[in-house]
N, C-alpha and C positions, 0 to 999 in steps of 0.2 A: 486714153487721155488725149484731150486735145490742147494744143498751144496757142496761146493768142498773144500776139504782139503787146496788148495793155499788160500783160504778165511780167514782162520785163522793161517797162517804161521806169528810167530813173529819173525821180523827181519832177516828173511831168514835162522835162526839159527835153530829152531825146525819146524818139520814136523807138530807136533800137539801142540796146546796150544793157550792161550789168556793172556792177561793182567788183572788182578783182579782190583776191586776198589783201593785197596791199593797199586796197581803199580806192584805187584809181578806176575811173569810169572807163570801162573797155566798149568800144563802138566798132561798127563793121570797118571802119579804116584801120583798126588794130590788129586785124587778121592778115597773116599771110596765105598765099593761095597754097603752100605746101607748107605744114608745120616741120619743124627740125626732124632729121632722120636719127636714127640710133636709140639705143635703149637707155642712154642717161638722161636723167632728168635735166632740163634746160630753163633758163629764165624764162623763155617763152611758155613753157608748159607750166611753169608756176604761176605765170600771169592768166592763165586759160584754164586752170582746174575747175573752175566752176562751169565753164562752156563745155569740158569733157564730161562732167558728171551729169549735165543736162543733156549732151549727145547719147550717153549710155541709157539714160532714162527713155529717152525717144524712141532708141532703137528698141529697148526692151518692150516697149507699148507698141511697137510696128507702127510709129506715126509716119507719115508721108514726109519723105525726104525733102520735098519741094517747100511744104509749109514749115519743115524745122528749119532749113536754110534760110528762109524768110525771117522767121522770128528770131532766131540765134546769131546769125550773120547779118541780117538786113539786107540780102540780096534778094533779087527778082528772078527766080529760076525761070521765067517765061523769057526774061529779056535776054538773059546770060545763062543758058541752059547747060552748056559745056562747063562753064567756069563753076556754075553754083554746085555742080556734080562733083567736079574735081575737089572743091574745097570741103563739101560735106564728107566725101569719101575719105579723103585724107585725113582730115579732122578726126573723125569716127574712128578710123584705122589707129590714128595716134591715142587717142582716148583708151582703146582696146589694149594697145601696147602697154600704157601707163598702169592699168590695173595688174600686169604682170610683172612689171620692175619699177616704173618711176614713182608709183605710190608708196611701195616699200622703201626707196630712197629717200623720200620726203620724211616719211615718218622715222626713220632711224636718224636722219638729221635733227629731227625735234627732240629725241630722246636723248641724245648725248649732249 
């Protein structure tokens, strides 16, 4: 599966971004270089759930990380290779951690 930036264009206004669960538009300016640490679900995680799912999908499809970071984060991996790799890796690691703990916490909160 290939990812194209036109798949995440929001209302043809932004080149990069998506709508979060809360309805906010998330753009490249909304990403931390390192997501929060620890197993507990954070507000940052909740705001980036869609990103985490897309990262996990891209990883499962063996998509090139440089293309993924450009599409999902709006970063040019050629211009900022170290930062792009760090952001991609740290967010993918966080997404994987959320599959073990954070998503369960999210669901428990919705069921009670």
